[in-house]
N, C-alpha and C positions, 0 to 999 in steps of 0.2 A: 414642615416649615426642616429643612435637612442643613446641616451647617460642616463646612468643613475644616475640618485642623489640618493645619500646617504647621510643621516643626521647622524651626529656626535653629541651623547649627551654626557652629562657628568654622569660618574657613581653617584647613588645615595646611596649617605654618612648615610642619615637621618636613615636608617634602623638598621645600624650598632652599631650608638653610640647615645645616647639623649645629643642634645646640650649643654641642662640644666647642665648634668653630666659632659660632658667633662670643663665647665665655671667653673663649682663648684672644678676638679682637677685641671685646672691648679690656680684657685685663691686659694690654698689651703685650702679648704673651706673641711667640714667631707661631704660623701655622707649619712651616715647613719646620723639622728638628732640626738643632743648632747644627751638630754635628753630620749633618746633611747638606746644611751651608758650607761650612770649612773644607767639606772634602769638595765639594764642587769649587771653591775658589781656588783651594790647592792645585788643583787639575787645571783649573784656566791658568794661574799663574807658571806649572810645566808648560802648557801651550803655548803660551805666550814667550816664555825661553826658547823655547825652539824657532820659534820663529823669530828672536833677535829682540825682543820686547823688554829688554831688562830692567825696565821700573816698575814692572807690574807686580813684586812686591811691596816696591813703597804706595801702592792704590789698593794691593788687599791689605795693609797695612790699615790704611785711611778708615777703610771699609769696614774691618774688624773694631778700629779705636770707636765708631762710631755706635757701632753696635755692643761692642760691650760697654762705654759710658751707660747707655739703655737700660741694659740686663744685670750688669755689674756682679759679674763672675767673679770668683777668686783668686789671686795672685798666681799660683801655679797654674788654676788654666788657661787665662791669659798670654803667660808667659808661654804655655805650650803652643797657644795657638798662633802666636809668631814664630814659633820653630817650625812648626807645619805649615804656615804660609810662604816662608821665607826660606830658609835653606834647604828641606826635605825637598821642595818638585826641582829647584836648580841642582841639588845633589843627583839626584833622579836623573836629569838630565843628564848630567855626565856620564852616569853610570850607564845607563844608555846607549850615550854614543860611544862610550869605551868599547862597548860589547859590540857596537858595530861596524868596529874596526878605526873611528876618527882614532887622531894621536893626539889624544889628549892630556897624556905624560908629557910627552914632544915639547906639545904649546907649554903648558904650564913650566917646565923646564925654561922656556925660552922667554917666558914672560916675568919669569924670579930674577935671571941673569940681565934684564934690561932694565928693572925694576932697583938692581943693585940688593938683591934679597938672596938667600940663599938657595944654590943653583940644587932645587928641591922642589919635584910635583906635587909630594904634601904638602909643603908650605903652601904655595899658591893657589893650589885646590881649597885646602883650610881658608884662606884670606879669601876666597871669593865667596865661599858659605856664610864668613862673617859680615859681608859687606851685604850679602842677601837679608841676613837679621838683621844688619841696623838699618838695613831700607824699611822693612816692616818694623822696625822700632817706631823710627822715626816716622811713620805713618800713622800709624797706631795712638801713639801721642798726641799728634796732630789731629787726628782724630776723636781725640777722645776730650782736647780742648777745645777745638770749635763746636762739638757739641755741646758741653758743657757751658760755653760761651754762650751763644744763641740759644740755649732750651732757659738759660735764667732771664733774657732778655725779653722773652716772649709771656 
């Protein structure tokens, strides 16, 4: 009488998923690093500003607000994120267009004169960057408030 022994092996699950990714998902952490997401959002806002999509700082602030409500960074990081998503892409676009030969200064002076402001390109450009920051801050506030409101109900 011969017996055949068979060994029962457990299936290998390590090839399917990375244990670090599974642990990060369970802990509610991002799989993609937050600085990479912030840089990608800043590039998207900059490209949107190039395509005359002036409202994208608000949309980026809305997404950042929901993200910061979930992960709760410090105030300094949250403010730096607002600056990165609002004025930095718009300011970069203004610099690129000025270097390309567009009349950014002349347009800013004309806009200032029409608005009743001091006829200075610097003032108008600074106010433009302030508007980008305020759009991003308003979106951030709405994103954080909405996320907290809906998170409590569920």
